C-alpha positions in Angstrom: -20.2 -15.9 38.8 -16.9 -15.7 36.9 -14.2 -18.0 37.8 -11.8 -16.9 40.7 -8.3 -15.9 38.6 -5.1 -17.8 38.7 -2.9 -14.8 38.7 0.7 -14.3 40.5 0.6 -11.3 43.0 2.9 -8.4 42.9 5.3 -8.3 46.1 5.2 -5.6 48.0 8.2 -4.4 47.6 7.2 -3.7 43.8 4.1 -2.1 44.9 6.7 0.4 46.8 8.6 0.8 43.9 5.9 1.5 41.4 3.8 3.8 43.9 7.3 5.8 44.1 8.0 5.9 40.5 4.7 7.4 40.2 4.8 9.9 42.6 8.4 10.6 40.6 6.1 11.5 37.7 5.9 15.7 36.9 4.1 16.8 39.6 0.6 18.9 38.8 -0.3 20.7 41.9 -3.6 21.6 42.7 -4.7 24.2 40.9 -5.3 27.6 41.5 -8.0 29.3 39.7 -7.6 29.1 35.9 -4.4 27.1 36.3 -4.0 23.1 34.5 -4.0 20.2 36.8 -4.4 16.3 35.8 -4.9 13.8 38.3 -2.0 11.4 39.2 -2.4 7.6 38.5 -0.3 4.4 38.9 -1.6 0.9 38.0 -0.3 -2.6 38.7 -2.0 -5.4 37.1 -1.5 -8.9 37.5 -3.1 -11.2 34.5 -3.4 -14.6 33.9 -4.8 -16.0 30.1 -7.1 -18.5 30.2 -7.0 -19.5 26.2 -9.8 -21.8 26.0 -12.2 -19.8 27.9 -10.4 -16.4 25.7 -10.2 -15.0 29.4 -7.7 -12.6 30.5 -7.9 -12.6 34.5 -6.0 -10.7 37.7 -6.0 -8.4 40.0 -5.4 -4.6 40.0 -4.0 -2.1 42.2 -4.4 1.5 41.3 -2.7 4.6 43.4 -4.8 7.9 43.1 -3.4 11.2 43.8 -6.1 13.6 43.9 -4.4 17.0 41.9 -7.9 19.0 41.3 -8.9 22.1 44.0 -11.7 19.5 44.0 -12.7 17.5 47.4 -13.6 13.7 45.8 -16.8 11.6 47.1 -17.2 8.9 44.4 -14.8 7.2 42.0 -15.3 5.9 38.3 -13.7 2.8 36.3 -14.1 2.2 32.7 -15.2 -1.5 31.7 -15.4 -1.2 28.1 -15.2 -4.6 27.2 -18.8 -4.6 28.1 -19.9 -2.5 24.9 -19.3 -5.4 22.4 -22.3 -7.4 24.3 -26.1 -7.5 23.7 -27.8 -4.6 26.1 -24.9 -2.1 25.7 -25.4 1.3 24.4 -23.3 0.6 21.9 -25.6 -2.1 20.7 -28.3 0.2 21.0 -27.0 2.8 18.7 -26.1 0.0 16.1 -29.8 -1.3 16.6 -31.0 2.3 15.7 -28.4 2.7 12.7 -29.5 -0.7 11.2 -26.2 -2.5 11.9 -26.0 -6.1 13.3 -22.6 -6.6 15.1 -22.7 -7.2 18.5 -27.0 -7.4 18.9 -27.2 -10.8 18.2 -24.1 -12.5 20.0 -24.4 -15.2 22.3 -22.0 -17.1 25.1 -19.1 -17.5 24.6 -19.2 -14.7 21.6 -19.7 -11.4 23.3 -16.8 -9.6 25.1 -17.2 -8.6 29.3 -15.6 -6.9 31.8 -16.2 -8.0 35.3 -14.9 -6.4 38.9 -15.4 -8.0 42.3 -13.9 -7.7 45.7 -13.1 -4.3 45.5 -11.6 -2.0 48.3 -11.3 1.7 48.0 -9.1 3.5 51.1 -9.0 -0.4 52.4 -12.7 -0.9 52.3 -15.1 -2.9 50.7 -17.3 -1.1 48.3 -19.7 -2.0 45.5 -20.3 -0.9 42.4 -23.2 1.0 40.9 -24.1 1.3 36.9 -25.2 4.6 36.0 -25.8 4.0 32.4 -27.7 0.2 33.2 -28.2 -1.9 31.6 -25.0 -0.7 29.6 -22.4 -1.6 32.3 -18.9 0.3 30.4 -19.2 2.6 33.6 -18.6 1.7 37.1 -19.5 4.0 40.0 -18.3 3.5 43.6 -18.8 5.9 46.3 -15.6 6.7 48.7 -15.5 5.3 52.4 -14.2 8.9 53.1 -13.8 12.0 51.2 -10.2 12.5 49.3 -9.4 16.3 49.9 -6.8 17.9 47.2 -3.2 16.7 47.2 -4.9 13.5 49.2 -4.1 10.0 47.5 -5.9 6.5 48.1 -5.3 2.9 46.8 -7.9 1.1 45.0 -7.7 -2.7 44.9 -9.6 -5.5 42.9 -10.1 -8.7 40.8 -11.4 -8.2 37.6 -12.0 -10.4 34.1 -12.0 -9.4 30.7 -12.9 -11.2 27.5 -13.0 -9.5 23.9 -15.7 -10.6 21.8 -15.4 -12.7 18.4 -16.6 -9.7 16.4 -13.8 -7.5 16.1 -14.2 -3.8 17.1 -10.8 -1.9 18.3 -10.7 -5.3 20.2 -11.1 -9.0 19.7 -10.4 -12.5 19.5 -10.2 -15.5 16.9 -9.0 -18.7 18.0 -5.6 -18.5 19.4 -5.1 -14.9 18.4 -6.0 -12.0 20.7 -6.1 -8.0 20.3 -6.7 -6.7 24.0 -7.8 -3.3 24.1 -9.0 -1.2 26.8 -9.5 -4.5 28.7 -8.8 -4.2 32.3 -10.7 -1.4 34.3 -9.7 1.6 33.5 -9.8 5.0 35.9 -12.6 7.4 34.4 -10.7 10.8 34.3 -11.7 14.0 36.4 -10.6 16.9 35.0 -12.3 20.4 35.7 -15.6 19.2 33.8 -16.0 16.4 36.6 -15.6 13.0 36.2 -15.7 12.2 32.5 -18.5 8.9 32.8 -19.4 8.1 29.4 -20.5 5.0 28.4 -18.4 3.9 25.3 -20.6 3.9 21.8 -19.4 3.7 18.4 -18.9 7.5 17.9 -16.2 8.7 20.0 -13.4 6.6 21.3 -11.1 7.2 24.4 -9.8 9.3 27.3 -7.3 8.5 30.0 -5.3 10.0 32.8 -1.8 9.8 32.2 -0.5 7.3 34.5 2.5 4.4 35.0 1.8 1.0 34.4 3.7 -2.2 35.7 1.6 -5.4 33.8 2.8 -8.7 34.5 1.6 -11.0 32.3 1.1 -14.8 32.5 0.4 -16.6 29.1 0.9 -19.6 26.9 5.0 -20.2 26.4 4.5 -19.9 22.6 2.4 -17.1 22.6 4.0 -13.6 20.8 3.0 -10.6 22.1 3.4 -6.7 21.6 2.6 -4.3 24.1 2.5 -0.5 25.0 5.4 0.1 27.2 8.9 -2.0 27.6 9.2 -5.9 28.8 11.4 -5.5 32.1 11.7 -9.5 32.1 10.3 -12.3 30.1 10.2 -13.6 26.7 7.7 -11.6 24.4 8.8 -14.3 21.7 10.8 -11.8 19.4 13.7 -13.8 18.9 12.2 -16.9 18.1 9.7 -15.0 15.4 12.5 -12.4 14.2 12.6 -12.9 10.1 15.9 -11.2 10.3 18.0 -12.8 12.6 21.2 -10.8 12.0 19.6 -8.0 13.7 19.2 -8.5 17.2 16.2 -7.8 19.2 16.0 -4.1 21.5 14.0 -4.8 24.3 15.5 -1.7 25.9 14.5 -3.2 29.5 16.9 -0.8 31.2 15.3 2.5 29.4 13.4 3.8 32.3 16.6 3.4 34.5 16.2 3.5 38.4 12.5 3.5 38.0 12.4 0.4 36.4 10.3 -2.1 38.7 12.3 -5.2 39.6 12.7 -8.1 37.2 12.6 -11.8 39.0 8.9 -11.8 39.0 9.2 -13.5 35.4 11.1 -16.7 36.9 8.9 -20.0 38.2 6.6 -19.9 35.5 4.3 -23.4 35.3 5.0 -26.3 33.0 3.9 -24.8 29.2 3.6 -21.0 30.3 5.9 -18.0 30.8 5.6 -14.9 32.5 6.5 -11.1 31.5 6.7 -8.1 33.1 5.8 -4.9 30.9 6.5 -1.2 32.4 5.4 2.0 30.5 5.3 5.7 31.9 3.6 8.9 31.0 0.8 6.9 29.2 -3.3 6.7 29.5 -3.6 3.5 28.1 -2.2 0.0 27.7 -2.7 -2.3 24.6 -1.3 -5.9 24.1 -1.8 -8.0 21.0 -0.8 -12.0 21.2 -0.7 -14.5 18.4 1.6 -17.8 18.1 1.9 -17.5 14.6 3.4 -13.6 14.5 6.2 -12.9 12.9 8.6 -10.3 14.0 10.9 -7.4 12.3 12.6 -5.0 14.1 13.9 -1.4 13.4 15.1 2.0 15.0 14.4 5.6 14.3 17.0 7.4 16.2 16.4 5.9 19.8 13.0 4.8 19.3 12.8 0.9 18.7 10.5 -0.4 16.1 8.8 -3.6 16.7 6.8 -4.7 13.6 4.9 -8.0 14.1 2.9 -9.7 11.4 1.1 -12.8 10.1 1.7 -15.6 8.2 1.4 -14.7 4.3 2.3 -11.1 4.8 5.8 -11.6 3.9 5.3 -9.6 0.5 3.5 -6.9 2.4 4.8 -6.3 5.7 8.0 -8.2 5.5 11.5 -7.6 4.1 11.5 -4.6 6.1 8.5 -3.0 4.3 6.3 -2.4 7.6 9.6 -1.7 9.8 10.9 1.0 7.1 7.5 2.5 6.5 7.0 3.1 10.3 10.4 4.6 10.4 9.2 7.1 7.5 6.2 7.8 9.7 8.1 8.5 12.9 10.7 10.9 11.2 7.8 12.5 9.4 6.3 13.4 12.6 9.7 14.1 14.4 10.1 17.0 12.0 6.7 17.8 12.5 5.7 18.3 15.9 8.8 17.2 18.0 11.1 14.4 19.4 8.5 11.2 20.5 8.1 11.0 23.9 8.3 6.9 24.7 10.8 4.3 23.7 9.2 2.4 21.2 6.5 1.8 18.7 5.0 -1.6 17.9 3.1 -1.9 14.5 1.2 -5.1 14.8 -1.2 -6.7 11.8 -4.4 -6.8 13.8 -7.6 -9.3 13.3 -9.8 -6.6 12.2 -8.9 -4.2 9.0 -8.5 -0.6 9.4 -6.0 0.7 12.4 -6.7 2.1 15.7 -3.8 4.0 17.8 -2.6 3.0 21.4 -0.1 4.8 23.3 3.5 3.2 21.7 1.4 0.9 19.4 -0.6 0.6 16.5 -3.1 -2.0 15.4 -3.3 -2.2 11.8 -4.9 -4.1 9.1 -2.5 -3.4 6.2 1.4 -2.0 5.6 0.0 0.8 3.8 1.9 4.0 4.2 -0.7 6.3 4.4 -2.7 4.0 7.4 1.0 3.7 9.1 1.4 7.6 9.1 -2.5 8.1 10.4 -2.3 5.6 13.4 1.2 6.5 14.2 0.6 10.2 14.1 -1.9 9.4 16.9 0.7 8.7 19.2 1.4 12.6 19.1 -2.4 13.8 18.6 -4.6 11.5 20.9 -1.6 9.9 22.6 1.2 12.7 23.7 -1.2 15.6 23.0 -4.1 14.0 25.0 -7.7 15.5 24.0 -10.7 14.1 25.5 -12.2 12.3 22.2 -15.8 12.7 23.2 -16.0 16.1 23.9 -13.5 17.3 20.7 -12.8 14.4 18.5 -11.7 16.6 15.6 -8.6 17.3 17.8 -7.0 13.8 17.2 -8.9 12.7 13.8 -9.1 15.7 12.2 -5.4 16.6 13.2 -4.0 13.2 11.9 -5.7 13.2 8.8 -4.6 16.6 8.2 -0.9 15.7 9.0 -1.4 12.7 6.7 -2.8 14.7 3.8 0.3 17.3 4.2 2.9 14.0 4.6 1.3 13.0 1.3 2.3 16.5 -0.1 5.8 16.3 0.6 6.2 13.4 -0.9 5.0 14.8 -4.3 1.8 12.9 -4.3 -1.5 14.2 -4.4 -2.8 15.0 -1.2 -6.5 14.3 -1.3 -7.9 18.0 -0.2 -9.2 18.8 -3.0 -11.4 15.8 -3.2 -12.4 16.3 0.6 -12.9 19.9 0.2 -15.4 19.4 -2.8 -17.4 16.6 -0.8 -17.6 18.7 2.1 -18.8 21.8 0.2 -21.4 19.4 -1.4 -22.7 18.4 1.8 -22.9 22.4 3.4 -24.8 23.1 0.3 -27.3 20.3 0.9 -27.5 21.2 5.2 -26.1 17.8 6.0 -23.0 19.2 7.5 -22.4 19.4 11.1 -19.6 21.1 13.1 -16.9 19.2 14.3 -17.5 20.3 18.3 -20.3 18.8 19.2 -20.1 16.3 21.7 -20.0 12.5 20.0 -23.3 11.3 20.5 -25.2 14.7 19.7 -24.4 13.8 15.9 -27.2 12.3 13.8 -25.3 8.9 13.3 -22.0 7.5 12.8 -21.6 8.3 9.8 -22.3 11.9 10.3 -19.9 11.7 13.4 -17.0 10.6 11.0 -17.8 13.3 8.5 -17.5 16.0 10.9 -14.7 15.0 12.9 -12.5 13.2 10.0 -13.5 14.9 7.3 -14.6 18.9 8.5 -11.8 18.5 11.3 -8.9 18.1 8.7 -10.5 20.7 6.5 -10.0 23.0 9.6 -6.5 22.5 10.0 -6.2 23.0 6.3 -8.2 26.3 6.7 -5.6 27.6 9.8 -2.1 26.3 7.8 -3.9 28.3 4.6 -4.4 31.4 7.0 -0.9 31.7 8.5 1.1 29.9 6.2 3.0 26.7 6.0 6.3 28.0 8.4 3.8 30.0 10.9 1.9 26.4 11.0 4.8 24.1 11.5 6.2 26.4 14.3 2.4 26.4 15.8 2.4 22.6 15.7 5.7 22.6 17.2 5.1 25.1 19.8 1.7 23.5 21.1 3.8 19.7 21.2 6.6 21.0 23.4 4.2 23.2 25.8 1.6 20.1 26.1 3.3 17.3 25.6 2.0 14.8 28.0 -0.9 16.6 29.0 -4.6 16.8 28.3 -5.4 19.4 25.3 -8.6 21.2 24.3 -9.4 23.8 21.9 -8.7 26.8 23.6 -5.3 25.1 24.5 -4.7 24.8 20.9 -6.1 28.6 20.4 -4.0 29.9 22.7 -0.7 28.2 21.2 -2.0 29.1 17.4 -2.6 33.1 18.1 0.3 33.7 20.0 2.7 32.1 17.3 1.0 33.8 14.5 0.7 36.9 16.2 -2.9 37.1 14.6 -6.9 37.5 16.0 -8.3 33.6 14.8 -11.1 33.7 16.6 -13.5 33.7 13.6 -11.8 30.9 12.1 -12.3 29.0 15.1 -15.4 29.9 15.7 -17.0 29.3 12.0 -15.1 26.3 11.3 -15.6 24.4 14.8 -18.7 25.6 15.8 -21.0 26.4 12.5 -21.2 25.1 9.2 -21.7 28.4 7.3 -21.1 28.9 3.8 -18.7 31.1 2.1 -18.4 33.2 -0.8 -16.7 36.0 -2.4 -16.6 38.0 -5.6 -14.7 40.5 -7.6 -16.6 43.9 -7.4 -15.5 47.1 -9.1 -11.7 47.2 -10.6 -9.8 50.6 -11.1 -6.7 50.7 -13.3 -4.4 53.7 -13.2 -0.3 54.2 -14.1 1.6 53.9 -11.3 3.7 57.3 -10.0 6.7 57.5 -12.2 5.2 55.7 -15.0 6.9 52.5 -13.2 4.2 50.1 -13.6 0.4 49.9 -13.1 -1.8 50.0 -10.0 -5.0 47.8 -9.6 -7.7 48.4 -6.9 -9.9 45.7 -6.5 -13.2 45.5 -4.5 -13.5 41.6 -3.1 -17.0 41.4 -1.8 -18.2 38.8 0.5 -21.8 37.5 -0.4 -21.9 34.8 2.5 -21.5 34.6 6.8 -18.3 32.9 6.7 -14.8 34.8 6.9 -11.7 33.8 5.6 -8.2 35.8 4.4 -8.8 35.6 0.2 -5.6 35.6 -1.7 -6.1 38.3 -4.7 -4.1 37.7 -7.5 -3.4 40.2 -10.8 -2.3 38.7 -14.0 -0.9 41.1 -16.5 0.7 41.1 -19.9 4.1 40.1 -18.4 4.0 39.5 -14.8 1.7 38.8 -12.5 1.3 39.6 -8.4 -1.1 39.4 -5.6 -2.2 40.2 -2.2 -4.5 39.4 0.6 -7.6 40.8 1.5 -9.0 40.2 5.0 -12.0 38.4 4.1 -14.2 40.7 7.2 -16.0 43.3 5.5 -18.8 43.2 3.3 -16.7 45.4 0.6 -13.1 45.6 0.8 -10.4 47.2 -1.4 -7.2 45.9 -2.0 -4.0 47.3 -3.9 -1.9 45.0 -6.6 0.9 46.8 -8.4 2.0 45.1 -11.6 4.9 46.1 -13.8 3.0 45.4 -17.4 -0.7 46.2 -18.0 -3.3 44.1 -16.4 -5.3 41.4 -18.0 -6.9 39.4 -15.4 -8.2 39.7 -11.7 -8.5 36.5 -9.9 -9.6 35.7 -6.1 -8.7 32.4 -4.2 -6.4 31.1 -7.2 -5.5 28.0 -4.9 -9.0 27.1 -4.0 -8.8 27.5 -0.4 -11.5 29.5 1.0 -13.9 27.2 0.7 -15.8 29.5 -1.5 -19.1 27.5 -3.0 -19.2 30.1 -5.9 -16.3 30.6 -7.8 -17.9 32.0 -10.8 -18.0 35.6 -10.0 -14.1 35.2 -8.6 -12.8 36.5 -12.2 -12.8 39.4 -14.2 -10.9 40.8 -17.1 -9.6 44.2 -17.0 -9.7 46.8 -19.8 -11.9 47.9 -22.2 -15.3 46.6 -23.4 -14.1 45.3 -26.9 -10.5 43.7 -25.1 -13.2 42.1 -22.7 -15.4 41.0 -25.5 -12.4 39.5 -27.5 -10.8 38.0 -24.4 -13.9 35.9 -23.7 -15.2 35.0 -20.2 -12.1 34.1 -18.0 -11.7 30.9 -16.3 -14.0 29.1 -19.4 -13.2 25.9 -20.0 -14.3 24.9 -23.4 -13.5 21.2 -24.8 -15.3 18.6 -26.8 -18.1 16.9 -24.9 -17.5 13.1 -25.3 -21.3 12.3 -25.5 -21.7 10.2 -22.2 -19.5 12.2 -19.8 -19.5 15.9 -18.7 -16.4 17.5 -17.5 -17.0 19.5 -13.9 -14.6 21.9 -12.7 -14.6 23.1 -8.7 -13.2 27.0 -9.9 -14.9 27.3 -13.0 -17.5 26.7 -15.8 -17.1 24.1 -18.0 -18.5 24.2 -21.6 -18.6 20.9 -23.9 -19.6 21.1 -27.5 -20.0 18.3 -29.7 -22.2 17.7 -33.2 -25.2 15.6 -33.6 -27.0 13.7 -36.1 -30.4 11.6 -36.1 -33.4 10.7 -38.7 -37.3 11.2 -38.4 -40.0 10.2 -40.9 -40.8 13.9 -41.2 -37.7 15.8 -41.2 -35.0 12.9 -42.6 -31.6 13.4 -41.9 -31.0 16.1 -39.3 -27.7 17.8 -38.5 -27.2 19.9 -35.5 -25.0 20.8 -32.6 -25.3 20.7 -28.8 -23.7 22.7 -25.9 -23.5 21.5 -22.2 -22.5 23.9 -19.4 -21.5 22.4 -15.7 -20.3 23.9 -12.6 -19.3 22.0 -9.4 -21.3 18.9 -10.8 -24.3 20.5 -9.6 -24.9 24.2 -10.8 -25.2 25.6 -14.4 -26.0 22.2 -15.5 -27.4 23.9 -18.9 -27.8 22.5 -22.3 -28.8 23.9 -26.3 -29.5 22.0 -29.2 -29.9 23.3 -32.5 -30.8 21.5 -35.5 -31.7 21.5 -39.1 -34.0 18.8 -40.4 -32.7 18.2 -44.4 -35.7 16.3 -45.6 -33.4 13.8 -47.1 -34.6 10.4 -47.1 -38.4 11.4 -46.6 -41.4 11.8 -48.4 -42.6 14.7 -46.2 -39.0 16.3 -47.0 -39.9 19.0 -44.1 -37.4 21.6 -43.7 -36.9 23.1 -40.4 -34.7 24.7 -38.0 -35.2 23.7 -34.3 -33.9 24.6 -30.9 -34.3 23.1 -27.2 -32.5 25.0 -24.3 -32.6 24.0 -20.8 -31.3 25.9 -17.5 -31.1 24.1 -14.8 -29.9 24.8 -11.5 -28.9 28.5 -11.9 -26.1 29.7 -8.5 -28.6 32.7 -7.7 -31.5 29.8 -7.0 -29.2 27.8 -5.0 -31.6 25.8 -2.2 -30.4 22.6 -0.8 -31.4 19.4 -2.0 -33.1 20.6 -4.7 -32.8 20.8 -8.9 -34.6 23.7 -10.8 -35.0 23.2 -14.3 -36.4 25.3 -16.9 -36.8 24.0 -20.6 -37.6 26.1 -23.4 -38.3 24.4 -26.6 -39.2 24.0 -30.3 -38.4 20.8 -31.7 -40.0 18.3 -34.1 -43.6 19.7 -34.6 -44.0 21.0 -30.8 -43.0 24.2 -29.0 -43.6 25.1 -25.4 -41.9 25.2 -21.9 -41.3 23.2 -18.6 -40.7 24.2 -15.2 -40.0 21.7 -12.6 -38.8 21.7 -8.7 -37.7 18.5 -7.6 -36.6 18.3 -3.7 -35.4 15.7 -1.7 -34.1 14.9 2.1 -32.9 12.0 4.1 -32.8 12.1 7.6 -29.5 10.1 7.9 -26.6 9.8 5.1 -26.2 6.1 5.4 -29.5 4.4 5.7 -33.0 5.2 6.4 -35.6 6.5 3.6 -34.6 9.1 0.8 -38.1 11.1 0.6 -38.8 13.4 -2.6 -41.1 15.9 -3.5 -41.8 17.5 -7.2 -43.9 20.4 -8.9 -44.5 20.8 -12.7 -45.7 22.9 -14.7 -46.0 22.3 -18.6 -47.1 23.7 -21.7 -46.9 21.8 -25.1 -48.5 23.3 -28.1 -48.7 21.6 -31.7 -47.3 23.5 -34.8 -46.4 21.0 -37.6 -48.6 17.5 -37.1 -46.3 15.6 -39.7 -43.9 14.8 -36.9 -46.4 13.3 -34.8 -48.1 10.0 -35.4 -51.8 10.1 -35.0 -52.1 7.0 -32.9 -50.1 8.3 -30.3 -50.9 12.3 -30.6 -53.8 14.3 -30.9 -53.6 17.5 -32.4 -54.3 19.9 -29.6 -52.0 21.3 -26.9 -52.3 21.3 -23.3 -51.5 23.5 -20.0 -50.6 20.7 -17.2 -49.7 21.3 -13.4 -48.5 18.3 -11.5 -47.0 17.4 -8.2 -45.4 14.3 -7.0 -44.1 12.8 -4.2 -41.8 9.0 -3.8 -39.6 7.0 -1.0 -36.6 5.1 -1.3 -35.2 2.7 1.3 -33.5 -0.2 1.6 -34.8 -3.9 2.8 -31.9 -6.3 3.5 -30.5 -6.4 -0.1 -33.5 -4.8 -1.8 -33.5 -1.3 -2.5 -37.5 -0.5 -2.8 -39.0 2.6 -4.3 -42.4 3.9 -4.4 -43.4 7.3 -6.6 -46.8 8.7 -7.1 -48.1 11.9 -9.3 -51.1 13.8 -9.3 -52.3 16.8 -11.7 -54.3 18.3 -14.0 -54.6 20.1 -17.4 -56.4 21.8 -20.1 -56.9 21.1 -23.7 -57.3 23.4 -26.4 -56.6 24.3 -30.0 -56.6 27.3 -32.6 -60.4 27.4 -32.1 -60.6 27.4 -28.0 -61.2 24.8 -25.3 -64.2 23.7 -26.8 -62.7 22.8 -30.1 -62.7 19.2 -29.6 -66.2 18.7 -29.0 -67.7 15.5 -26.9 -64.7 13.3 -27.9 -62.2 15.3 -25.9 -62.8 16.7 -22.3 -60.9 20.4 -22.3 -60.4 19.6 -18.5 -58.4 16.2 -17.2 -56.8 14.6 -14.7 -53.8 12.4 -14.2 -52.6 10.2 -11.9 -49.7 7.6 -11.5 -48.4 5.3 -9.1 -45.1 3.1 -9.5 -43.1 0.5 -7.4 -39.9 -0.4 -8.2 -37.6 -3.6 -6.1 -34.0 -4.1 -7.2 -31.3 -6.1 -5.6 -27.7 -7.5 -6.8 -26.9 -10.8 -8.3 -23.6 -11.9 -8.1 -21.0 -9.0 -8.7 -22.3 -7.4 -11.9 -26.1 -8.1 -12.3 -29.0 -6.7 -11.0 -32.5 -8.6 -10.4 -35.7 -6.1 -10.7 -39.1 -5.7 -10.6 -41.5 -2.5 -11.8 -45.0 -2.0 -11.2 -46.8 0.7 -12.7 -50.6 1.9 -12.7 -52.0 5.1 -13.9 -55.7 6.9 -15.1 -55.8 9.9 -16.9 -59.3 11.2 -18.2 -62.3 13.1 -17.1 -65.9 13.3 -18.6 -64.3 12.4 -21.7 -60.6 11.0 -22.6 -57.7 12.9 -21.9 -55.8 13.7 -25.0 -53.6 11.1 -26.6 -50.4 12.1 -25.6 -50.9 12.4 -21.8 -53.0 8.9 -21.8 -51.6 6.3 -19.7 
């Protein structure tokens, strides 16, 4: 059993004041049908840090008011730190996804949360753990029912220890990042108790509450936390790197609601006491490190506290992190509205990356983008509090979107183009999943991140594109003002978006959040005529929708001396729009800014005019360039054509000159290539002069199929002619782990027309027709990348005299099979160690032709 905590107790007067402060929070009366409500909670916590054991332990009182329309019979608590140990749901998911983090931790490395001596309504109660052996949820049966509008007290003892492997929490020596460390009330909303065990996918969901937190810690510890320090020394003045700027504690920020400050006196030798207070927050986080350096700042009436580690002076110090935090607050203030809390603490945590908490971010660096992202979470997740298990896109996608928008305003690349292209590739290969799934429903943690962060971000970009920047800004500000310090969901956001924009956004919300449909628009018929009164030209454009996705489409007409445009609704399969220009139209273009997520933009352009003007003008959107031999240019919105000369030598034709072209669209379609060559006969006795060609057609857009490569080769080259058609398909169940399975089928015909190009020892003067199928698998075993491939097939051999022309020397029908195994692993940073084993057999009753032997 855990040891009895050495904690100081809250005085009855303090408890009464804290309860009174909770009751003074904005009241949410019991809901009527369809009305909004949220439960009312007040915490009083006292805790003592036992550094050698890495344990924080103490007592807790929860004042709970049932503002729901339901009568409650149970009560539940989160014990989140129990996720970071063997046997938890988190560890089980890690094992299934081939990660080893908390699975193998032993005492005293793993984390824990314990509760004991729990009393509800003055009666002792015992917990049950509905997800046992996972113990991140503790459920209690109430001694008596709690009717709407009634309240109760919950008293308990607890202890908490972070794990030595950091993940949103952690400890390392005397450094502690305490997140989700206390027994935390489970949210009760219209779905009931949100009892969700903590797993890698999804984060948190909490009731808005007030917190009185009394800490007893070693005297030299330096602390950052949610809320404001009412009394006691968090260590900021001693650690202040800028003594000319006084530390702003904001001890009186909450005015008359501030709890008494006398509890901080009388700490034992070598220790100190600090009282923290916060209101209207759904979590309380803290970070401790006796080596922290402190710098302070301010944005308007928001105090900024930055705590960084020794050695961070060049990257965090000198006002860098303070200024970047102020920059983030300024951006978010004008985007949403005034920050709802008194301070923002930005600390350099143990782990890399970043995690957000009310009034606090724990970051692995002082990167401006990371700070904007995590501070942005204080608005979307903190102040606009969504359920991150049900609708993670509403905070992660939201803050990723606003971070991208922030970079746009600074004139830097936003990253939208790359994110949109990456998502489209996943859509085309059927790997995408919609953002609206519950966090545990995704295939794996990687798929969750892609759907919630990336696809969630793109949803907001599509909304911004649909309604326009000014309207999007008003949507965000209205949403913030109406729903701040409340729980939000898709319905709340959509209601505001439709109200402010005056548009029916049902298709956008349904398709982007609940499906992964493809979008494809093309230019259909175009009609141009002189405008009335000879005042210009009117161009009527038919917009064709070729896929299920529906979104407004920008239609632009580029004329000889001006450009004009309009917007098609994108709803109908065929829709006509009209554009007027002053001068004669030249080109019609759909979606010039690449914002519709249109997967095939090759049909988004069309030249206007007579057939000869179209011929002389060439294909619109064609990017012709000199191909640098080793890399092919790719574009999202059009076809590329690379050209370059070729030169080589062979024993029959001698020096051979030629040219090659390479096409590409989007790095995966229309990857065609054509070679044309002329042998000169120079430098060889045979002096063969021959014109050869080879054409490869790969992945035409009209044959689009997920995870599939289709190739057709037609050739007459160096003594052989024929064709080869192949189809290759690959598939994996998980994007970041597990095997990748491949399969293929091929049909090949190769005929001989000039044996002077062929070596008799390696080639018979016969033609072959061969069909084969193949399969393979690639996976990882530790640091090794392992592969296995096999193929089987059969063919027939013939020459000008037929199948039996070779007599008994060659079998007209033959079988061919191969198997190959590979293993590779990195050696150092630049080298790889590899091994390959290959075996095969070809033949029948007689040998196979030499060119098909193993």
